[in-house]
Every structure is written in C-alpha cells, then in structure tokens.
C-alpha positions as CSV (number, residue, x, y, z in Angstrom):
1,M,0.0,0.0,0.0
2,A,2.0,3.0,-1.2
3,A,1.3,6.5,-0.4
4,S,-0.1,7.2,-3.9
5,R,-0.5,4.3,-6.3
6,A,1.7,1.3,-7.4
7,T,0.8,-1.2,-10.1
8,V,3.6,-3.8,-10.3
9,A,3.1,-7.6,-10.5
10,N,4.1,-9.8,-7.6
11,I,4.8,-7.0,-5.1
12,P,6.1,-8.4,-1.8
13,L,3.5,-8.2,1.0
14,T,4.1,-5.6,3.8
15,R,4.2,-6.4,7.5
16,L,0.8,-4.7,7.9
17,E,-0.7,-6.8,5.1
18,R,0.6,-10.0,6.6
19,A,-0.8,-9.1,10.1
20,V,-4.2,-8.3,8.6
21,M,-4.2,-11.5,6.6
22,A,-3.4,-13.6,9.7
23,A,-6.3,-11.9,11.6
24,L,-8.7,-12.3,8.7
25,A,-7.8,-16.0,8.2
26,H,-8.4,-16.6,12.0
27,E,-11.7,-14.7,12.0
28,L,-13.1,-16.3,8.9
29,R,-11.7,-19.8,9.4
30,H,-15.3,-21.2,9.6
31,T,-16.7,-19.1,6.7
32,I,-13.8,-19.5,4.3
33,P,-11.8,-22.5,5.5
34,D,-9.0,-22.2,2.8
35,L,-8.5,-18.5,3.3
36,A,-5.2,-19.0,5.2
37,T,-3.9,-21.2,2.4
38,Q,-4.9,-18.6,-0.3
39,F,-3.2,-15.8,1.7
40,A,0.0,-17.9,1.9
41,E,0.0,-18.2,-1.9
42,A,-1.3,-14.7,-2.7
43,K,0.9,-11.9,-4.0
44,A,0.2,-8.2,-4.2
45,S,-0.5,-7.0,-7.7
46,Q,-1.3,-3.3,-7.0
47,R,-1.6,-0.9,-4.1
48,R,-3.6,2.4,-3.8
49,N,-4.0,5.0,-1.1
50,M,-7.7,5.9,-1.4
51,A,-7.4,9.1,0.7
52,F,-9.9,7.6,3.2
53,G,-8.5,4.0,3.2
54,A,-6.3,1.7,1.1
55,Y,-6.6,-1.0,-1.5
56,T,-4.3,-3.9,-2.2
57,G,-5.0,-6.2,-5.2
58,L,-4.1,-9.8,-4.7
59,T,-3.4,-12.6,-7.3
60,L,-3.0,-16.4,-7.1
61,D,-1.0,-18.5,-9.5
62,R,-3.3,-21.5,-9.4
63,P,-6.5,-20.7,-7.6
64,H,-8.4,-23.7,-6.3
65,P,-11.2,-22.2,-4.2
66,A,-13.0,-24.5,-1.7
67,T,-16.0,-22.2,-1.4
68,T,-18.1,-19.8,-3.6
69,A,-17.8,-16.9,-1.2
70,D,-18.3,-13.6,-3.0
71,G,-18.1,-10.1,-1.6
72,R,-16.3,-8.4,1.3
73,F,-15.7,-10.3,4.6
74,G,-14.1,-9.7,8.0
75,S,-14.1,-7.1,10.8
76,V,-10.4,-6.7,11.4
77,H,-9.3,-3.3,12.9
78,V,-5.8,-1.9,13.3
79,M,-4.5,1.1,15.2
80,I,-2.2,2.8,12.7
81,D,0.4,5.5,13.6
82,G,-0.8,9.0,12.7
83,L,-4.5,8.2,12.9
84,Q,-6.6,8.7,16.0
85,D,-9.2,6.0,15.3
86,A,-8.8,2.4,14.1
87,V,-8.8,1.4,10.4
88,A,-11.1,-1.4,9.3
89,F,-9.8,-4.1,7.0
90,Q,-11.8,-6.6,4.9
91,V,-10.9,-9.2,2.3
92,L,-12.6,-9.0,-1.1
93,M,-13.6,-12.5,-2.5
94,R,-14.5,-13.2,-6.1
95,H,-16.2,-16.7,-6.6
96,G,-14.2,-18.1,-3.6
97,T,-10.9,-16.6,-4.6
98,V,-9.2,-13.7,-2.8
99,A,-9.1,-10.6,-4.9
100,A,-8.0,-7.7,-2.7
101,L,-7.6,-6.3,0.8
102,Q,-9.7,-3.1,1.4
103,A,-9.1,-0.6,4.3
104,D,-11.7,1.9,5.5
105,S,-10.4,4.7,7.8
106,Y,-13.9,5.9,8.8
107,G,-13.4,9.3,7.2
108,Q,-9.9,9.9,8.4
109,D,-7.5,11.4,5.9
110,T,-4.9,8.7,4.9
111,R,-3.1,10.6,2.2
112,P,-0.1,11.4,4.4
113,I,0.1,7.7,5.4
114,N,2.7,5.4,3.7
115,F,1.1,2.0,4.2
116,D,4.3,0.3,3.1
117,T,6.2,1.3,6.2
118,V,3.7,2.7,8.7
119,G,3.8,1.5,12.2
120,F,0.8,-0.1,13.8
121,E,-0.5,-1.9,16.9
122,Q,-3.6,-3.4,18.5
123,V,-4.9,-5.7,15.9
124,F,-8.4,-6.8,16.9
125,T,-11.7,-8.0,15.5
126,L,-15.3,-7.4,16.5
127,D,-17.8,-9.9,17.9
128,A,-21.5,-10.1,17.2
129,Q,-22.2,-7.5,19.9
130,G,-19.6,-5.1,18.4
131,R,-17.1,-5.6,21.2
132,S,-13.4,-5.7,20.3
133,V,-11.5,-9.0,20.6
134,P,-7.7,-8.6,20.6
135,F,-5.8,-10.7,18.0
136,E,-2.3,-11.7,19.1
137,P,-0.7,-14.2,16.7
138,R,2.4,-16.1,17.7
139,P,5.4,-14.5,15.9
140,S,7.2,-16.8,13.5
141,T,10.2,-14.7,12.6
142,D,12.1,-11.8,14.3
143,D,10.7,-9.2,12.0
144,E,7.1,-10.3,12.7
145,R,7.3,-9.9,16.5
146,P,4.7,-7.6,18.0
147,L,5.7,-4.0,18.5
148,R,5.2,-4.1,22.3
149,R,7.8,-6.4,23.8
150,S,7.5,-7.9,27.2
151,P,9.7,-6.4,29.9
152,P,13.0,-8.3,30.6
153,P,12.7,-11.0,33.3
154,A,13.9,-10.1,36.7
155,S,17.3,-11.4,37.7
156,R,17.2,-14.7,39.5
157,H,18.2,-14.7,43.2
158,T,20.2,-17.7,44.3
159,P,19.6,-18.4,48.0
160,N,22.4,-19.2,50.3
161,P,22.8,-22.8,51.8
162,A,21.1,-21.7,55.0
163,Q,18.1,-20.4,53.2
164,Q,18.0,-23.6,51.1
165,A,18.0,-25.8,54.2
166,A,15.2,-23.8,55.9
167,P,12.0,-25.7,55.8
168,M,9.1,-24.2,53.9
169,R,6.2,-22.9,55.8
170,A,2.9,-24.5,55.3
171,P,0.5,-22.3,53.4
172,P,-2.3,-20.9,55.5
173,Q,-5.5,-22.9,55.5
174,P,-8.4,-21.2,53.9
175,Q,-11.0,-20.0,56.3
176,P,-14.6,-21.1,55.7
177,A,-16.8,-18.4,54.2
178,P,-19.4,-16.9,56.6
179,P,-22.9,-18.1,56.0
180,P,-25.0,-15.7,53.8
181,Q,-27.2,-13.4,55.7
182,T,-30.8,-13.6,54.9
183,Y,-32.8,-10.4,55.0
184,K,-36.1,-10.8,56.9
185,P,-38.4,-7.9,56.3
186,Q,-40.1,-6.7,59.4
187,P,-43.9,-6.2,59.5
188,A,-45.1,-2.7,59.0
189,S,-45.6,-0.9,62.3
190,L,-47.4,2.4,62.5
191,E,-45.7,3.2,65.8
192,R,-42.2,2.4,64.4
193,D,-42.7,4.3,61.2
194,R,-43.6,7.5,63.1
195,A,-41.1,7.1,65.9
196,F,-39.1,10.2,64.9
197,T,-40.0,13.4,63.2
198,F,-38.0,16.6,62.5
199,G,-38.8,19.8,64.4
200,P,-38.9,23.3,63.0
201,N,-35.1,23.8,63.5
202,G,-34.2,20.4,62.0
203,A,-33.8,18.6,65.3
204,V,-35.2,15.1,65.7
205,S,-38.2,15.0,67.9
206,T,-40.6,12.2,69.0
207,P,-44.2,12.8,68.2
208,P,-47.0,12.3,70.7
209,P,-48.4,8.8,70.8
210,I,-51.3,7.9,68.4
211,P,-54.6,8.0,70.2
212,P,-56.3,4.6,70.5
213,G,-58.9,3.9,67.9
214,T,-57.2,6.2,65.3
215,S,-57.3,4.4,62.0
216,F,-58.5,4.8,58.5
217,G,-61.8,3.2,59.3
218,S,-62.4,5.5,62.3
219,R,-61.6,8.6,60.1
220,I,-64.2,7.4,57.6
221,S,-66.7,7.1,60.5
222,D,-66.0,10.7,61.4
223,L,-67.1,11.9,58.0
224,P,-70.7,13.1,57.6
225,D,-73.3,10.7,56.4
226,I,-73.3,11.1,52.6
227,A,-76.9,9.9,52.4
228,S,-78.1,12.8,54.5
229,L,-76.3,15.5,52.4
230,D,-78.6,17.6,50.2
231,D,-78.0,17.8,46.5
232,K,-76.4,21.2,46.6
233,T,-73.8,20.3,49.2
234,L,-72.9,17.0,47.5
235,R,-72.6,18.8,44.1
236,I,-70.3,21.4,45.6
237,G,-68.1,18.7,47.2
238,L,-67.8,16.8,43.9
239,W,-66.8,20.0,42.1
240,V,-64.1,20.7,44.7
241,A,-62.8,17.1,44.2
242,I,-62.7,17.6,40.5
243,A,-60.8,20.8,40.9
244,V,-58.3,19.2,43.2
245,V,-57.7,16.3,40.9
246,A,-57.2,18.6,37.9
247,F,-54.7,20.7,39.9
248,L,-52.7,17.6,40.8
249,L,-52.7,16.3,37.2
250,V,-51.4,19.6,35.9
251,T,-48.8,20.4,38.6
252,I,-47.5,16.9,39.5
253,F,-48.0,14.8,36.3
254,Q,-47.3,17.8,33.9
255,I,-50.5,17.2,31.9
256,G,-51.6,20.2,29.7
257,W,-54.4,22.4,30.8
258,V,-56.4,21.6,27.7
259,F,-56.5,17.9,28.4
260,V,-57.6,18.5,32.0
261,L,-59.9,21.4,31.5
262,V,-62.2,19.9,28.9
263,P,-62.9,16.6,30.8
264,G,-63.3,18.6,34.0
265,I,-66.0,20.9,32.5
266,W,-67.8,17.9,31.1
267,L,-67.8,16.2,34.5
268,A,-69.0,19.3,36.2
269,Q,-71.9,19.6,33.7
270,M,-72.8,15.9,34.1
271,I,-73.0,16.3,37.9
272,R,-75.7,19.0,37.4
273,R,-78.0,16.3,36.1
274,P,-80.2,14.7,38.9
275,A,-79.8,11.2,37.5
276,V,-76.0,11.4,37.5
277,L,-75.9,12.9,41.0
278,S,-78.2,10.2,42.3
279,A,-76.0,7.5,40.9
280,I,-72.9,9.1,42.4
281,R,-74.6,9.4,45.8
282,K,-75.5,5.7,45.8
283,A,-72.0,4.7,45.0
284,L,-70.5,6.9,47.7
285,V,-73.0,5.7,50.3
286,A,-72.2,2.1,49.5
287,W,-68.4,2.8,49.7
288,Q,-68.9,4.6,53.1
289,A,-71.0,1.7,54.4
290,S,-68.4,-0.9,53.4
291,A,-65.5,1.2,54.9
292,R,-67.3,1.5,58.2
293,T,-68.1,-2.2,58.3
294,A,-64.4,-3.0,57.6
295,A,-63.3,-0.6,60.4
296,A,-65.8,-2.2,62.8
297,S,-64.6,-5.7,62.1
298,G,-61.0,-4.7,62.3
299,D,-61.5,-3.1,65.8
C-alpha cells in the first residue's frame, strides 16, 4: 500500500498486510476454510492509497477455491500510527478466490500515510455484539514480532545454603466463608414508622403517641353521612374534588391544561344532572358503608 499508487506484478507483502491476513484468516476460518492457504500463496499486484482508506489487489498463480464466497468479509481493525481511530480491513472475495484487501479509515485522511512502512499496533476483531476481541498471533520470525515487547525477566536470586536448608512454611489454611445473611423484612408498624420526626429547627423529635382507635376506618366514620347530604352540598363537594384532581394532574403529572380542563368541564356539567348525581350518591353511600363495616370488624 504505497502513499499514492503502485501497479507492479508480484509485489512483496508488507508487514501490515501479513498481520491483517493472519487476523482475517483466523476470524473467517469457519466461513472461508481455505483463506489461510490462499493468503499464503497470494501476491500483491497493485496498491492504492484511497485518501480515506487503502486497496491492495491480490493474485494467485493457481487458484483452487474451496467455497463460492463472493463479496467483502471480515471485521479486522488496526490502530495505525498517525491516525486517531482504528482502520477497518476486509478481504474481497470473487467466486471463492481472494481478490483484494480493502481498508476503511472511517473518514480519516490517509493521504499522508505510507502504508508500506507505517507502524501499527492493537490488531483486533469485532464480535456479534460489536465488542473488540484482541488478536495476538504467535510470531514466526524476528521481523514479525509484536511492537510491544515484554519487559525483561527479573534477575534470579540464588539463596544461600542456610536459606535452602530452611523448611518451607505450610500455606495458611483457607477460612470457611461466613454463611450468607438472609434479610427478613419486618412487618409494618405504624408506631415504628412515626417514631421520629423533625422539628422546626431540624432537630429530631418524638411525636406524641397515636390516640387509641385512630385508623382509616375511624376517620371514615367521622365523615358526615353522605346519604343525609342535600344535592347542593354534594354537588359542591364533587366540584371541589374535580378541581383538586385537575390541579394535581397539571402540577405533578405535567399534563396540559387543555387535556384536563375539557374533561373537568364535562364532568361538572354531568354532575348537574339529577340522575347522574343520584348514581354518584348511591356509589359513595355504598363505599362509606363498606368502609365502616371493615373498620368495625378490624377493631
């Protein structure tokens, strides 16, 4: 892959091309089983720097494809010196025979890059979820070793005879893991939940005890008998309830005024009808009676 364009038969493969071929052959070993063999016999016929990638044409002396693969395959990526993001490489297949290597820089300008001699690192592929999988082939020659070399091994320390004769200490025995703690939720307690409150200055204070017999059922019993209310009082109470619900829908649930005002006016008009008001009264009376019965049975 020259900086501009090269069209010469049987061009030697570059170190970058050999690394990409090795990664592609490993990635596509199940899709194109003979790809590694074809890469071993392939020779570069032309190279082009495509300004936003690169192209290397490949030829085979005696192609004997084992598959009919046709198109571009692979997801090999390489970090190339001089570019911020990785470059993607794919192999172009024509009726089961390798035809070219194609590189895509994802919009990065590759015109200043000389792909014949450029340095590179971090060869990796992508899995089905798009996560990078590092590819680290075993080097076969000195010039194909990875760029990042392992640090030199630490110098060996030869113990003196006294240290050699000293017996080795037995490794510490593993301690058994503590049994897992099981969380047991405590039953709800009205006294516990209201044990502490905050005073006006932020200090914690204890509220007075709850009077006996104070419950939801007893509060329902304290309400006036709905059956004894006249139509005007009941109608006003329902209008107030509609207004409170509309205010909550607008302020808390952020519902537009239009979507609340139109149903609210319709309900207010329906309540003016005697038949509708009578049906609402019967439902409220039945609810109040059942609440008082439940409170009496709970006490």
